[in-house]
C-alpha positions in Angstrom: 17.0 33.5 25.3 18.9 30.2 25.4 16.2 28.8 27.7 13.4 29.9 25.3 15.2 28.2 22.3 15.7 25.1 24.4 12.0 25.0 25.3 11.0 25.5 21.7 13.3 22.7 20.5 11.8 20.4 23.1 8.3 21.4 21.9 9.3 20.6 18.3 10.8 17.3 19.4 7.6 16.4 21.2 5.6 17.4 18.1 7.8 15.4 15.9 7.5 12.3 18.2 3.7 12.6 18.1 3.7 12.8 14.3 6.0 9.9 14.0 3.9 7.8 16.4 1.1 8.0 13.8 3.4 6.3 11.3 5.4 4.1 13.7 3.0 3.2 16.4 3.0 0.3 18.7 -0.4 -1.4 18.1 -1.4 -2.9 14.8 -3.8 -1.2 12.4 -5.2 -4.4 11.1 -5.3 -8.0 12.2 -2.9 -10.1 10.3 -3.9 -13.5 9.2 -2.0 -16.0 11.4 -1.3 -19.4 9.8 -3.1 -22.2 11.5 -3.2 -26.0 10.9 -6.1 -25.4 8.5 -3.9 -23.5 6.1 -3.0 -25.0 2.7 0.1 -24.1 0.8 -0.8 -22.4 -2.5 0.7 -20.9 -5.6 -2.2 -18.4 -6.3 -1.5 -15.0 -7.8 -2.6 -11.8 -6.2 -2.9 -9.6 -9.4 -5.4 -11.7 -11.4 -6.3 -10.3 -14.8 -9.7 -9.3 -13.4 -8.0 -7.2 -10.7 -5.2 -5.6 -12.7 -5.0 -5.3 -16.5 -1.8 -4.7 -18.4 -3.8 -3.1 -21.2 -6.1 -0.5 -19.7 -6.2 1.9 -16.8 -7.0 0.3 -13.4 -9.0 2.3 -10.8 -9.2 1.3 -7.1 -10.7 2.8 -4.0 -7.8 2.9 -1.6 -7.6 3.2 2.2 -4.2 3.9 3.8 -4.4 3.4 7.5 -1.9 4.2 10.3 -2.4 3.7 14.0 -4.1 7.1 14.3 -5.1 8.2 10.8 -6.8 7.0 7.6 -6.4 8.5 4.1 -9.0 7.4 1.6 -9.3 8.1 -2.0 -8.5 6.7 -5.4 -5.5 4.9 -6.8 -5.1 5.0 -10.6 -2.6 2.5 -12.1 -1.6 1.9 -15.7 1.2 -0.2 -17.3 3.4 1.8 -19.7 6.0 -0.4 -21.4 8.0 -2.1 -18.6 6.9 0.2 -15.8 3.7 0.8 -13.7 2.7 4.4 -13.4 0.1 5.5 -10.9 -1.3 8.2 -8.7 -3.1 8.5 -5.4 -5.7 11.2 -5.0 -8.2 11.9 -2.2 -12.0 12.0 -2.6 -12.0 15.6 -3.7 -9.3 15.2 -6.3 -6.3 16.5 -4.5 -3.3 14.4 -5.5 -1.2 13.0 -2.7 1.6 11.7 -5.0 2.4 10.1 -8.3 4.6 6.9 -8.5 6.5 4.9 -11.0 7.4 1.2 -10.3 10.1 -0.4 -12.4 11.7 -3.8 -12.1 14.3 -2.3 -9.8 12.5 0.3 -7.7 9.6 2.6 -6.9 9.9 6.3 -7.1 7.4 8.8 -5.6 6.9 12.0 -7.5 5.1 15.3 -6.8 4.5 14.4 -3.2 2.3 16.6 -1.1 4.2 18.5 1.6 2.6 16.5 4.5 4.2 13.3 3.1 7.3 14.8 1.7 9.6 13.4 4.4 12.4 11.0 3.6 11.3 8.2 5.9 7.7 8.4 4.7 8.6 8.3 1.0 11.1 5.5 1.6 8.5 3.4 3.4 5.6 4.0 1.0 7.9 3.4 -2.1 9.2 0.1 -0.6 5.6 -1.0 0.2 4.4 -0.1 -3.3 7.3 -1.9 -4.9 6.5 -5.0 -2.9 2.8 -4.8 -3.6 3.2 -4.3 -7.4 5.8 -7.1 -7.7 4.4 -9.7 -5.3 3.7 -12.0 -8.2 6.9 -11.3 -10.2 9.3 -14.3 -10.1 12.2 -12.0 -10.9 11.6 -9.8 -7.9 14.6 -10.0 -5.4 12.3 -11.1 -2.6 10.2 -13.7 -4.5 12.0 -16.8 -3.3 11.4 -15.8 0.3 7.6 -15.5 -0.1 5.2 -17.9 1.8 1.8 -18.3 0.2 -1.2 -20.1 1.7 -5.0 -20.2 1.7 -7.0 -20.3 4.9 -10.7 -19.7 5.7 -11.4 -18.0 2.3 -8.3 -15.7 2.6 -5.3 -16.0 0.3 -2.2 -14.8 2.1 1.4 -13.9 1.1 3.9 -13.4 3.9 7.4 -11.9 3.6 9.3 -10.9 6.7 7.3 -8.0 8.2 4.9 -7.7 5.3 1.7 -9.5 4.5 -0.6 -9.3 1.5 -4.2 -10.6 2.1 -6.7 -11.2 -0.6 -10.1 -11.3 1.1 -13.2 -13.3 0.1 -14.8 -10.0 -0.7 -12.2 -9.2 -3.4 -10.3 -6.6 -1.4 -6.5 -6.8 -1.4 -4.6 -5.5 1.7 -0.9 -5.0 2.2 0.0 -4.8 5.9 3.4 -3.5 6.8 3.8 -4.9 10.3 7.0 -3.1 11.2 5.5 0.4 10.4 1.9 -0.4 11.4 0.6 0.6 8.0 -2.2 -0.9 6.0 -3.1 -0.3 2.3 -6.4 -1.7 1.1 -7.4 -1.7 -2.5 -10.9 -2.4 -3.9 -11.3 -2.5 -7.7 -13.6 0.0 -9.3 -15.4 -1.6 -12.1 -15.5 0.8 -15.0 -18.5 0.6 -17.2 -18.5 1.0 -20.9 -20.8 4.0 -21.7 -21.6 2.5 -25.1 -23.1 -0.6 -23.4 -25.2 1.2 -20.8 -28.9 1.3 -21.2 -30.6 4.2 -19.5 
């Protein structure tokens, strides 16, 4: 009996290691932009008014990539007083989680069981906090940011994180220590009253 339990525990440990390797792998999910001699220091902002409005709901196609998996769907983001509220849903409308980002922290709410693990929630919450506040001069990490432009890319580096605004308008956050990449593409919402059919 003791041997059977020991074998089962090793099996669960192996399964846990395989699952963790998807979140904490060894190879990168995306190529980071390496600063070269062609780079120019810059003070650009990531969250331009065209990309994120404080007044209306913002909708984005999102892709969350790990070394072995990709989750795609929609990210809805809206400012409510002094906090940003949002949700991540997959293409068929199943909600992965809700989130609230304040000046102090990010909190994930109603997280699906697959992601309802302490280390996953902590990583995603820290990444979302950084992503939302990358242009906030009052953010605790702001003074440590390095911003530059190079070959059409606008880049923000901070320790093991990088935000890249591509020439195509996409915005990526790469968490180099966890091998995660979040990519947002703005969905332009059309005013039905101004559409001609």
